[in-house]
DRENDO-1510 file (C-alpha; in Angstrom, 1 decimal, always signed):
<recs>
REC; n; res; u; v; w
REC; 1; MET; +0.0; -0.1; -0.2 .
REC; 2; THR; +1.1; +3.8; -0.7 .
REC; 3; ASP; +1.5; +5.3; +2.6 .
REC; 4; THR; +0.0; +8.9; +2.4 .
REC; 5; TYR; +1.1; +12.1; +4.3 .
REC; 6; ASP; -0.4; +15.8; +4.4 .
REC; 7; VAL; +3.4; +17.2; +3.3 .
REC; 8; ALA; +6.2; +15.4; +1.9 .
REC; 9; VAL; +9.3; +17.2; +1.7 .
REC; 10; ILE; +11.7; +16.6; -1.1 .
REC; 11; GLY; +15.1; +17.5; +0.3 .
REC; 12; GLY; +16.4; +17.6; +3.9 .
REC; 13; GLY; +18.7; +20.5; +4.1 .
REC; 14; PRO; +17.9; +23.9; +6.1 .
REC; 15; ALA; +14.4; +24.6; +3.8 .
REC; 16; GLY; +13.5; +21.3; +3.9 .
REC; 17; TYR; +14.0; +19.8; +7.4 .
REC; 18; VAL; +12.9; +22.8; +8.8 .
REC; 19; ALA; +9.9; +23.0; +7.1 .
REC; 20; ALA; +9.3; +19.4; +7.9 .
REC; 21; ILE; +9.6; +20.3; +11.8 .
REC; 22; ARG; +7.1; +23.3; +11.4 .
REC; 23; SER; +4.7; +21.1; +9.3 .
REC; 24; ALA; +4.9; +18.4; +12.3 .
REC; 25; GLN; +4.4; +21.0; +14.7 .
REC; 26; LEU; +1.3; +22.0; +12.9 .
REC; 27; GLY; -0.1; +18.6; +12.9 .
REC; 28; MET; +0.4; +17.5; +9.9 .
REC; 29; LYS; +1.6; +14.0; +9.0 .
REC; 30; THR; +5.1; +14.6; +7.3 .
REC; 31; ALA; +7.8; +13.1; +5.3 .
REC; 32; VAL; +10.9; +14.3; +4.5 .
REC; 33; ILE; +13.2; +13.0; +1.3 .
REC; 34; GLU; +16.7; +12.9; +0.9 .
REC; 35; SER; +19.1; +11.6; -1.5 .
REC; 36; ARG; +22.5; +12.6; +0.3 .
REC; 37; GLY; +22.4; +9.9; +2.6 .
REC; 38; THR; +22.7; +12.3; +5.8 .
REC; 39; LEU; +20.4; +15.2; +6.4 .
REC; 40; GLY; +21.4; +19.2; +6.7 .
REC; 41; GLY; +22.0; +19.7; +2.9 .
REC; 42; THR; +24.9; +21.5; +1.8 .
REC; 43; CYS; +24.9; +24.2; +4.4 .
REC; 44; LEU; +25.6; +21.2; +7.4 .
REC; 45; ASN; +27.8; +18.9; +5.7 .
REC; 46; VAL; +29.5; +20.8; +2.8 .
REC; 47; GLY; +29.0; +24.3; +3.4 .
REC; 48; CYS; +28.1; +26.7; +5.8 .
REC; 49; ILE; +29.3; +24.8; +9.1 .
REC; 50; PRO; +32.4; +23.2; +8.1 .
REC; 51; SER; +33.5; +26.0; +6.4 .
REC; 52; LYS; +32.9; +28.4; +9.8 .
REC; 53; ALA; +35.2; +25.1; +11.4 .
REC; 54; LEU; +37.5; +26.0; +9.2 .
REC; 55; LEU; +37.4; +29.8; +9.5 .
REC; 56; GLN; +37.5; +29.4; +13.3 .
REC; 57; SER; +40.8; +27.5; +13.6 .
REC; 58; SER; +42.4; +29.4; +11.0 .
REC; 59; GLU; +41.7; +32.7; +12.6 .
REC; 60; VAL; +42.7; +31.5; +16.1 .
REC; 61; PHE; +46.1; +30.8; +14.3 .
REC; 62; HIS; +46.3; +33.8; +12.7 .
REC; 63; GLN; +45.5; +35.7; +15.7 .
REC; 64; ALA; +48.2; +33.7; +17.6 .
REC; 65; LYS; +50.9; +34.5; +15.1 .
REC; 66; HIS; +50.0; +38.0; +14.3 .
REC; 67; LYS; +48.0; +39.9; +17.1 .
REC; 68; VAL; +48.2; +38.7; +20.6 .
REC; 69; GLU; +51.6; +39.7; +21.3 .
REC; 70; GLY; +50.4; +43.2; +21.5 .
REC; 71; LEU; +48.2; +41.9; +24.1 .
REC; 72; GLY; +50.9; +41.0; +26.1 .
REC; 73; ILE; +51.2; +37.1; +25.3 .
REC; 74; THR; +53.7; +35.4; +23.4 .
REC; 75; TYR; +54.0; +31.5; +21.9 .
REC; 76; GLU; +57.2; +29.4; +21.4 .
REC; 77; ASN; +56.9; +27.2; +18.3 .
REC; 78; LEU; +53.4; +28.1; +17.5 .
REC; 79; SER; +52.0; +25.5; +15.0 .
REC; 80; PHE; +48.9; +23.9; +13.7 .
REC; 81; ASP; +48.1; +20.1; +12.8 .
REC; 82; ILE; +45.7; +20.0; +9.8 .
REC; 83; LYS; +44.6; +16.8; +10.2 .
REC; 84; LYS; +43.2; +17.9; +14.1 .
REC; 85; ILE; +41.7; +20.8; +12.3 .
REC; 86; HIS; +39.6; +18.8; +9.9 .
REC; 87; ALA; +38.7; +16.5; +12.8 .
REC; 88; HIS; +37.4; +19.0; +14.8 .
REC; 89; LYS; +35.2; +20.1; +11.6 .
REC; 90; ASP; +34.0; +16.4; +10.9 .
REC; 91; LYS; +32.9; +16.7; +14.7 .
REC; 92; VAL; +31.0; +19.5; +14.7 .
REC; 93; VAL; +29.3; +18.4; +11.2 .
REC; 94; LYS; +28.3; +15.2; +12.9 .
REC; 95; GLU; +27.0; +16.4; +16.0 .
REC; 96; LEU; +24.8; +18.8; +13.9 .
REC; 97; VAL; +23.5; +16.4; +11.5 .
REC; 98; ASP; +22.8; +13.7; +14.0 .
REC; 99; GLY; +21.0; +16.6; +15.9 .
REC; 100; VAL; +18.5; +17.1; +12.7 .
REC; 101; ALA; +18.1; +13.4; +12.8 .
REC; 102; TYR; +16.9; +13.3; +16.6 .
REC; 103; LEU; +14.6; +16.2; +15.5 .
REC; 104; MET; +12.9; +14.2; +12.7 .
REC; 105; LYS; +12.3; +11.7; +15.5 .
REC; 106; LYS; +11.4; +13.7; +18.2 .
REC; 107; ASN; +8.9; +15.4; +16.0 .
REC; 108; LYS; +7.5; +12.0; +14.2 .
REC; 109; ILE; +8.5; +12.9; +11.1 .
REC; 110; LYS; +9.2; +9.9; +8.6 .
REC; 111; TYR; +12.5; +10.2; +7.0 .
REC; 112; PHE; +13.2; +8.5; +3.4 .
REC; 113; ASN; +16.8; +8.1; +2.7 .
REC; 114; GLY; +16.7; +8.1; -1.4 .
REC; 115; LEU; +16.2; +10.1; -4.9 .
REC; 116; GLY; +13.1; +11.7; -4.4 .
REC; 117; THR; +10.9; +11.8; -8.0 .
REC; 118; LEU; +7.6; +13.4; -8.7 .
REC; 119; LEU; +5.3; +11.2; -10.6 .
REC; 120; GLY; +2.2; +13.3; -10.1 .
REC; 121; SER; +1.3; +16.5; -8.5 .
REC; 122; GLN; +0.9; +14.1; -4.9 .
REC; 123; LYS; +2.9; +11.3; -5.7 .
REC; 124; ILE; +6.6; +10.4; -5.3 .
REC; 125; ALA; +8.7; +7.5; -6.0 .
REC; 126; ILE; +11.9; +7.0; -4.0 .
REC; 127; LYS; +14.6; +5.1; -5.1 .
REC; 128; GLY; +17.7; +4.6; -3.1 .
REC; 129; GLU; +18.3; +3.1; +0.4 .
REC; 130; ASP; +14.4; +3.5; +1.2 .
REC; 131; ASN; +12.6; +2.4; -1.8 .
REC; 132; ALA; +9.0; +3.5; -1.4 .
REC; 133; GLU; +6.0; +5.4; -3.6 .
REC; 134; ILE; +4.0; +7.7; -1.2 .
REC; 135; SER; +1.6; +10.2; -2.1 .
REC; 136; ALA; +0.7; +13.8; +0.0 .
REC; 137; LYS; -1.7; +16.2; -0.4 .
REC; 138; HIS; +1.2; +18.8; -0.3 .
REC; 139; ILE; +4.5; +18.5; -1.8 .
REC; 140; VAL; +7.2; +21.0; -1.1 .
REC; 141; ILE; +10.4; +20.8; -3.2 .
REC; 142; ALA; +13.9; +21.9; -1.2 .
REC; 143; THR; +16.4; +20.5; -3.0 .
REC; 144; GLY; +19.0; +23.3; -2.6 .
REC; 145; SER; +21.7; +23.8; -4.8 .
REC; 146; ALA; +25.1; +22.7; -6.6 .
REC; 147; PRO; +28.2; +24.6; -7.6 .
REC; 148; ILE; +28.4; +25.8; -11.0 .
REC; 149; GLU; +31.0; +24.3; -13.1 .
REC; 150; ILE; +32.5; +26.2; -16.1 .
REC; 151; PRO; +33.5; +24.3; -19.1 .
REC; 152; THR; +36.9; +25.5; -19.3 .
REC; 153; ALA; +37.6; +24.6; -15.6 .
REC; 154; LYS; +36.0; +20.8; -15.3 .
REC; 155; PHE; +36.3; +20.2; -11.7 .
REC; 156; ASP; +38.7; +16.6; -10.9 .
REC; 157; HIS; +37.9; +17.1; -7.3 .
REC; 158; LYS; +41.6; +16.9; -6.6 .
REC; 159; ASP; +43.4; +19.9; -7.9 .
REC; 160; VAL; +40.8; +21.9; -9.6 .
REC; 161; VAL; +37.7; +21.7; -6.6 .
REC; 162; ASP; +34.4; +23.2; -6.1 .
REC; 163; SER; +33.9; +24.3; -2.6 .
REC; 164; THR; +33.6; +20.9; -1.0 .
REC; 165; GLY; +36.9; +20.0; -1.9 .
REC; 166; ALA; +38.7; +23.2; -0.9 .
REC; 167; LEU; +37.2; +22.1; +2.6 .
REC; 168; ASN; +39.3; +19.2; +2.7 .
REC; 169; PHE; +42.8; +19.8; +1.5 .
REC; 170; ALA; +44.8; +17.3; +3.2 .
REC; 171; LYS; +47.8; +20.1; +3.0 .
REC; 172; VAL; +48.0; +23.9; +2.7 .
REC; 173; PRO; +48.6; +25.0; -1.1 .
REC; 174; LYS; +51.6; +26.6; -1.6 .
REC; 175; HIS; +49.7; +28.7; -4.2 .
REC; 176; LEU; +45.5; +28.6; -4.5 .
REC; 177; VAL; +43.9; +30.3; -7.1 .
REC; 178; VAL; +40.3; +31.3; -6.7 .
REC; 179; ILE; +38.0; +32.1; -9.1 .
REC; 180; GLY; +35.0; +34.4; -8.2 .
REC; 181; GLY; +35.6; +36.8; -5.6 .
REC; 182; GLY; +32.3; +36.4; -3.9 .
REC; 183; VAL; +31.5; +35.3; -0.6 .
REC; 184; ILE; +32.6; +31.4; -0.8 .
REC; 185; GLY; +35.9; +32.4; -2.8 .
REC; 186; LEU; +37.0; +35.0; -0.2 .
REC; 187; GLU; +36.0; +32.8; +2.8 .
REC; 188; LEU; +37.9; +29.4; +1.6 .
REC; 189; GLY; +40.4; +31.7; +0.5 .
REC; 190; SER; +40.8; +33.5; +3.6 .
REC; 191; VAL; +41.2; +29.9; +5.5 .
REC; 192; TRP; +44.1; +29.0; +3.4 .
REC; 193; ALA; +45.7; +32.5; +3.2 .
REC; 194; ARG; +45.9; +32.6; +7.2 .
REC; 195; LEU; +47.3; +28.9; +7.2 .
REC; 196; GLY; +50.3; +29.8; +4.9 .
REC; 197; ALA; +48.9; +29.6; +1.3 .
REC; 198; LYS; +49.5; +32.3; -1.1 .
REC; 199; VAL; +45.8; +33.2; -2.4 .
REC; 200; SER; +44.9; +35.0; -6.1 .
REC; 201; VAL; +41.5; +35.7; -6.2 .
REC; 202; ILE; +40.2; +36.3; -9.9 .
REC; 203; GLU; +37.2; +38.3; -10.5 .
REC; 204; ALA; +35.7; +39.3; -13.6 .
REC; 205; ALA; +33.4; +41.8; -12.1 .
REC; 206; ASP; +34.6; +45.6; -11.5 .
REC; 207; THR; +35.6; +44.4; -7.6 .
REC; 208; ILE; +35.1; +41.5; -5.2 .
REC; 209; LEU; +31.7; +41.4; -3.5 .
REC; 210; PRO; +30.2; +43.4; -6.0 .
REC; 211; MET; +26.8; +43.2; -4.5 .
REC; 212; MET; +27.9; +44.9; -1.5 .
REC; 213; ASP; +28.2; +48.4; -0.4 .
REC; 214; LYS; +31.2; +50.3; -1.8 .
REC; 215; ASP; +32.5; +51.4; +1.7 .
REC; 216; VAL; +32.5; +47.9; +2.8 .
REC; 217; ILE; +34.4; +47.1; -0.5 .
REC; 218; ARG; +37.1; +49.1; +0.2 .
REC; 219; THR; +37.6; +48.5; +3.9 .
REC; 220; MET; +37.9; +44.5; +3.2 .
REC; 221; LYS; +40.2; +44.8; -0.1 .
REC; 222; LYS; +42.5; +46.7; +2.6 .
REC; 223; THR; +41.8; +44.2; +5.5 .
REC; 224; LEU; +42.2; +40.9; +3.4 .
REC; 225; GLY; +45.3; +42.4; +1.4 .
REC; 226; LYS; +46.9; +42.4; +4.8 .
REC; 227; GLU; +46.3; +38.7; +5.3 .
REC; 228; GLY; +47.7; +38.1; +1.8 .
REC; 229; LEU; +44.9; +38.0; -0.5 .
REC; 230; GLU; +45.7; +39.3; -3.9 .
REC; 231; PHE; +43.2; +40.3; -6.1 .
REC; 232; HIS; +42.9; +40.6; -10.0 .
REC; 233; GLU; +39.6; +42.5; -10.7 .
REC; 234; LYS; +37.9; +42.8; -14.1 .
REC; 235; THR; +39.8; +39.7; -15.3 .
REC; 236; MET; +38.3; +37.1; -17.2 .
REC; 237; PHE; +39.5; +33.5; -16.5 .
REC; 238; LYS; +40.4; +32.0; -19.7 .
REC; 239; SER; +41.8; +28.3; -19.2 .
REC; 240; LEU; +44.2; +26.4; -17.5 .
REC; 241; GLU; +46.7; +23.7; -18.3 .
REC; 242; LYS; +47.3; +20.7; -15.8 .
REC; 243; LYS; +51.1; +20.3; -15.8 .
REC; 244; PRO; +53.1; +17.4; -13.7 .
REC; 245; ARG; +53.4; +19.5; -10.5 .
REC; 246; SER; +51.6; +22.8; -11.1 .
REC; 247; ILE; +48.4; +24.3; -12.7 .
REC; 248; LYS; +49.1; +27.1; -15.2 .
REC; 249; VAL; +46.2; +29.6; -15.2 .
REC; 250; VAL; +45.6; +31.7; -18.2 .
REC; 251; CYS; +43.6; +35.1; -17.7 .
REC; 252; GLU; +42.8; +38.2; -19.4 .
REC; 253; LYS; +42.6; +41.9; -18.5 .
REC; 254; ALA; +42.1; +45.0; -20.7 .
REC; 255; GLY; +43.2; +42.7; -23.7 .
REC; 256; GLU; +46.6; +41.7; -22.0 .
REC; 257; THR; +47.3; +37.9; -21.1 .
REC; 258; ILE; +47.9; +37.1; -17.5 .
REC; 259; GLU; +49.5; +33.9; -16.7 .
REC; 260; LEU; +49.5; +32.0; -12.8 .
REC; 261; SER; +51.3; +28.9; -11.6 .
REC; 262; CYS; +49.1; +27.1; -8.9 .
REC; 263; ASP; +49.2; +23.8; -7.2 .
REC; 264; LYS; +45.0; +24.2; -6.5 .
REC; 265; MET; +42.3; +26.1; -8.0 .
REC; 266; LEU; +39.1; +26.8; -6.7 .
REC; 267; VAL; +36.2; +27.8; -8.7 .
REC; 268; ALA; +33.6; +29.6; -7.0 .
REC; 269; VAL; +31.5; +31.2; -9.6 .
REC; 270; GLY; +28.3; +30.5; -7.8 .
REC; 271; ARG; +25.9; +28.3; -7.4 .
REC; 272; ARG; +22.8; +26.8; -9.3 .
REC; 273; ALA; +19.2; +25.6; -8.5 .
REC; 274; TYR; +19.7; +21.5; -8.0 .
REC; 275; THR; +16.5; +19.7; -9.7 .
REC; 276; ASP; +18.2; +16.9; -11.0 .
REC; 277; GLY; +16.2; +13.7; -11.4 .
REC; 278; LEU; +13.2; +15.7; -9.8 .
REC; 279; GLY; +10.8; +14.9; -12.1 .
REC; 280; LEU; +9.6; +18.3; -12.9 .
REC; 281; GLU; +8.4; +17.1; -16.3 .
REC; 282; ASN; +6.3; +14.7; -14.9 .
REC; 283; VAL; +3.8; +17.1; -13.6 .
REC; 284; GLY; +4.8; +19.9; -16.2 .
REC; 285; LEU; +6.6; +22.2; -14.4 .
REC; 286; VAL; +9.6; +24.0; -16.3 .
REC; 287; ALA; +12.4; +25.1; -14.6 .
REC; 288; GLU; +13.5; +29.0; -15.6 .
REC; 289; LYS; +16.2; +29.7; -17.5 .
REC; 290; ASN; +18.6; +30.4; -14.4 .
REC; 291; GLY; +17.2; +27.0; -13.0 .
REC; 292; LYS; +15.2; +28.2; -10.6 .
REC; 293; ILE; +11.7; +27.3; -9.9 .
REC; 294; LYS; +9.0; +30.0; -10.3 .
REC; 295; VAL; +6.5; +30.3; -7.3 .
REC; 296; ASP; +3.9; +32.8; -6.1 .
REC; 297; HIS; +4.2; +34.8; -2.8 .
REC; 298; LYS; +2.7; +32.0; -1.2 .
REC; 299; PHE; +5.6; +29.4; -2.7 .
REC; 300; GLN; +3.0; +27.9; -4.7 .
REC; 301; THR; +4.2; +26.2; -8.2 .
REC; 302; ALA; +2.0; +26.1; -11.5 .
REC; 303; VAL; +1.0; +23.1; -10.4 .
REC; 304; PRO; -1.5; +23.3; -7.3 .
REC; 305; GLY; -0.4; +21.2; -4.4 .
REC; 306; ILE; +3.3; +21.4; -5.4 .
REC; 307; TYR; +5.3; +24.2; -3.9 .
REC; 308; ALA; +9.0; +25.1; -3.8 .
REC; 309; VAL; +11.3; +26.8; -1.1 .
REC; 310; GLY; +15.1; +27.6; -0.5 .
REC; 311; ASP; +17.9; +27.9; -3.4 .
REC; 312; VAL; +15.7; +26.6; -5.9 .
REC; 313; ILE; +13.3; +29.9; -5.9 .
REC; 314; ASP; +14.4; +33.0; -6.3 .
REC; 315; GLY; +16.4; +35.3; -4.1 .
REC; 316; PRO; +19.8; +34.6; -2.3 .
REC; 317; MET; +20.6; +31.0; -1.6 .
REC; 318; LEU; +21.4; +31.7; +2.2 .
REC; 319; ALA; +20.4; +29.0; +4.4 .
REC; 320; HIS; +18.6; +31.4; +7.1 .
REC; 321; LYS; +16.5; +33.1; +4.1 .
REC; 322; ALA; +15.6; +29.2; +3.1 .
REC; 323; GLU; +14.6; +28.2; +6.6 .
REC; 324; GLU; +12.2; +31.0; +6.7 .
REC; 325; GLU; +10.6; +30.3; +3.4 .
REC; 326; GLY; +10.3; +26.5; +4.9 .
REC; 327; VAL; +8.4; +27.6; +7.8 .
REC; 328; ALA; +6.3; +30.6; +6.4 .
REC; 329; CYS; +5.1; +27.9; +3.4 .
REC; 330; MET; +3.9; +25.1; +6.0 .
REC; 331; GLU; +2.2; +28.1; +7.7 .
REC; 332; LEU; +0.5; +28.9; +4.7 .
REC; 333; ILE; -0.5; +25.3; +4.1 .
REC; 334; ALA; -2.0; +25.2; +7.4 .
REC; 335; GLY; -4.0; +28.3; +7.0 .
REC; 336; LYS; -1.8; +30.5; +8.9 .
REC; 337; ALA; -0.4; +34.2; +8.2 .
REC; 338; GLY; +3.2; +33.1; +7.0 .
REC; 339; HIS; +5.4; +35.7; +5.8 .
REC; 340; VAL; +9.3; +36.3; +5.1 .
REC; 341; ASN; +10.3; +39.9; +5.0 .
REC; 342; TYR; +13.1; +39.9; +2.4 .
REC; 343; ASN; +14.4; +43.5; +3.1 .
REC; 344; ALA; +14.9; +42.0; +6.5 .
REC; 345; VAL; +17.4; +39.1; +5.4 .
REC; 346; PRO; +20.7; +39.7; +6.4 .
REC; 347; ASN; +24.0; +38.6; +4.6 .
REC; 348; VAL; +27.0; +38.0; +6.0 .
REC; 349; VAL; +31.1; +37.2; +5.0 .
REC; 350; TYR; +32.6; +35.3; +7.5 .
REC; 351; THR; +36.2; +36.5; +6.8 .
REC; 352; TRP; +37.8; +38.1; +9.6 .
REC; 353; PRO; +36.8; +41.2; +9.6 .
REC; 354; GLU; +33.6; +40.0; +9.0 .
REC; 355; VAL; +31.2; +41.7; +7.0 .
REC; 356; ALA; +27.2; +41.6; +7.3 .
REC; 357; SER; +25.1; +43.9; +5.8 .
REC; 358; VAL; +21.1; +44.1; +5.7 .
REC; 359; GLY; +18.4; +45.9; +3.6 .
REC; 360; LEU; +20.0; +48.6; +0.7 .
REC; 361; THR; +23.5; +49.7; -0.2 .
REC; 362; GLU; +23.8; +53.4; -0.2 .
REC; 363; GLN; +23.9; +53.1; -4.2 .
REC; 364; GLU; +21.2; +51.4; -4.2 .
REC; 365; CYS; +19.2; +54.1; -2.6 .
REC; 366; LYS; +20.8; +56.6; -4.9 .
REC; 367; SER; +19.4; +54.6; -8.1 .
REC; 368; ASN; +16.3; +54.5; -6.4 .
REC; 369; GLY; +16.0; +58.2; -6.2 .
REC; 370; MET; +15.7; +57.8; -2.0 .
REC; 371; GLU; +16.8; +60.5; -0.2 .
REC; 372; VAL; +19.0; +59.2; +3.1 .
REC; 373; ASN; +20.7; +60.5; +5.7 .
REC; 374; ILE; +24.0; +58.4; +6.6 .
REC; 375; GLY; +25.6; +57.8; +10.3 .
REC; 376; LYS; +28.7; +56.1; +10.2 .
REC; 377; PHE; +31.2; +55.0; +13.2 .
REC; 378; PRO; +34.6; +53.3; +13.3 .
REC; 379; PHE; +35.6; +50.3; +15.4 .
REC; 380; THR; +39.1; +52.3; +16.3 .
REC; 381; ALA; +36.9; +54.8; +18.7 .
REC; 382; ASN; +35.2; +51.8; +20.7 .
REC; 383; GLY; +36.9; +50.7; +23.9 .
REC; 384; ARG; +35.7; +47.2; +23.7 .
REC; 385; ALA; +37.2; +46.9; +20.2 .
REC; 386; LYS; +40.6; +48.4; +21.5 .
REC; 387; CYS; +40.8; +45.7; +24.0 .
REC; 388; MET; +40.5; +43.2; +21.8 .
REC; 389; ALA; +43.1; +44.7; +19.5 .
REC; 390; GLU; +40.3; +44.4; +16.4 .
REC; 391; THR; +39.8; +48.2; +15.4 .
REC; 392; ASP; +39.0; +47.6; +11.6 .
REC; 393; GLY; +35.9; +48.1; +10.3 .
REC; 394; PHE; +32.8; +50.4; +10.8 .
REC; 395; VAL; +29.2; +50.2; +11.4 .
REC; 396; LYS; +27.0; +52.3; +8.6 .
REC; 397; ILE; +23.4; +52.9; +8.8 .
REC; 398; ILE; +21.2; +54.4; +6.1 .
REC; 399; ALA; +18.1; +55.9; +7.2 .
REC; 400; ASP; +15.0; +57.3; +5.2 .
REC; 401; LYS; +15.6; +61.1; +5.4 .
REC; 402; ARG; +11.7; +61.7; +5.7 .
REC; 403; THR; +11.1; +59.1; +8.0 .
REC; 404; ASP; +14.2; +58.4; +9.8 .
REC; 405; SER; +13.2; +54.7; +9.3 .
REC; 406; ILE; +16.3; +52.1; +8.8 .
REC; 407; VAL; +16.3; +50.9; +5.4 .
REC; 408; GLY; +20.2; +49.8; +5.0 .
REC; 409; ALA; +23.2; +49.0; +7.7 .
REC; 410; HIS; +26.5; +47.7; +6.8 .
REC; 411; ILE; +28.9; +46.6; +9.3 .
REC; 412; VAL; +32.9; +45.6; +8.6 .
REC; 413; GLY; +34.1; +44.3; +12.0 .
REC; 414; PRO; +34.9; +42.0; +14.7 .
REC; 415; SER; +31.5; +39.8; +15.3 .
REC; 416; ALA; +29.6; +41.6; +12.7 .
REC; 417; SER; +27.6; +38.5; +12.0 .
REC; 418; GLU; +26.6; +38.9; +15.6 .
REC; 419; LEU; +25.8; +42.6; +15.6 .
REC; 420; ILE; +23.7; +42.8; +12.6 .
REC; 421; GLY; +20.9; +40.9; +14.2 .
REC; 422; GLU; +19.7; +44.1; +16.0 .
REC; 423; LEU; +19.6; +46.2; +12.9 .
REC; 424; ALA; +17.7; +43.1; +11.0 .
REC; 425; VAL; +15.3; +43.4; +13.7 .
REC; 426; GLY; +15.1; +47.3; +13.5 .
REC; 427; VAL; +14.5; +46.7; +9.8 .
REC; 428; GLU; +11.6; +44.5; +10.3 .
REC; 429; PHE; +9.8; +46.6; +12.8 .
REC; 430; SER; +10.4; +49.8; +10.6 .
REC; 431; ALA; +12.5; +51.2; +13.5 .
REC; 432; SER; +14.0; +54.5; +13.1 .
REC; 433; ALA; +17.5; +55.0; +13.5 .
REC; 434; GLU; +16.2; +57.4; +16.7 .
REC; 435; ASP; +14.9; +54.4; +18.0 .
REC; 436; ILE; +18.4; +52.5; +17.9 .
REC; 437; ALA; +19.8; +55.7; +18.9 .
REC; 438; ARG; +18.1; +56.3; +22.1 .
REC; 439; SER; +18.1; +52.5; +23.2 .
REC; 440; VAL; +20.5; +51.7; +25.9 .
REC; 441; HIS; +23.7; +49.8; +25.4 .
REC; 442; ALA; +25.8; +48.0; +27.8 .
REC; 443; HIS; +29.5; +49.8; +28.1 .
REC; 444; PRO; +32.1; +48.3; +27.1 .
REC; 445; THR; +30.6; +46.5; +24.0 .
REC; 446; LEU; +31.1; +46.4; +20.8 .
REC; 447; ALA; +27.1; +47.0; +20.2 .
REC; 448; GLU; +28.0; +50.4; +21.1 .
REC; 449; VAL; +29.2; +51.3; +17.7 .
REC; 450; VAL; +25.5; +50.5; +16.4 .
REC; 451; LYS; +24.1; +53.0; +18.9 .
REC; 452; GLU; +27.0; +55.5; +17.6 .
REC; 453; ALA; +26.1; +54.9; +14.0 .
REC; 454; ALA; +22.6; +55.5; +14.7 .
REC; 455; LEU; +23.5; +58.8; +16.3 .
REC; 456; GLY; +25.6; +59.7; +13.3 .
REC; 457; VAL; +22.3; +59.7; +11.1 .
REC; 458; ASP; +21.7; +63.0; +13.0 .
REC; 459; LYS; +24.8; +64.1; +13.4 .
REC; 460; ARG; +25.3; +63.8; +17.0 .
REC; 461; SER; +27.7; +60.6; +17.8 .
REC; 462; LEU; +29.2; +61.2; +21.2 .
REC; 463; HIS; +32.9; +59.6; +20.8 .
REC; 464; SER; +34.0; +61.0; +17.5 .
</recs>
């Protein structure tokens, strides 16, 4: 007999497993189907979590080597063990993946280990470790994304790698060439640069992090440059030639040929929506040119009863955005008021210093014809930052000139990923810069820089 569910979610990543949990909380009989063989998706297994574990290890080593002497601390024979760094990373991943499996059991969600293929608007075939055919009143596609491979740099998963390969180098590369100056390229490039690699970043656009605020970009070029990353902007990657002990990388800038020699290459030019084997054609769904699935404001596809959330639909490919969509989709299916405010979705780059932003950039405001007031305050004037010897960067708050409501915020500095939360809440609730400025912030804290930037919107920062 075919098992029947209220909701079946295809994909066990952040969008899928969170959607399944919310579905079960709302009293719906729920199944989740994952072909990877482990829950957690790209984020937990080969993305957000393992990369942050490597970043943490490399940050601690870099700080011990270059910064703590100023705090009165010295080391003798400072070193690292790459096997132990990887062991820590793998331990963190396993613990979190096991935690997701526990949540499936706790919420009485049926987990199928196999590839889910649509047979109809309410039927799914599952092939893999678990073989079954199930039916569901509502099917949610949450199959995530995969790295983009370019024809002139095919992955061999040893020397020419995607982001997964760059998490698992057995030794530190002598020279790592990164194709793509976006978030993934800069984060993984930072890991290996801190551990001793020469890192060259090739970016076809005018600048690294092209979607970020220009003030952020200027600061990040300077700080990452100090860590040893070199940038080749406005540079097109053309080809590579694998030699016995090296890779020759050929690029072009302003009509001139540039050649680099490296031992490892990371291709990080973006990700594509992953719908391989999903059987969209079986239900009459056609992916758009960018591979994504079109949905309406309730995450409904063109086929009634089939929904899509996360990386397979429009919007930034961010785990937290995917989770919120999974929750909202389930609440809408249950007749509740699910909603995602995309203006309040933060974006973070986990380099050091970190970068975090929410809302509009100054350039977007200008292109939209919006008149704004801007407050900007540096970490150099903050007591806690000075105590930490982490004074690079700033907080920048952009407020509508007419209403004083916060429309954008941008942070470069220590713990930017944590500080942005206050401003994301501010955007969510249409807070004014004055609301932040009037809120009492503990002293001494990094959060005082947020308050000072909010005061600066009205040109009344106290400590500058």
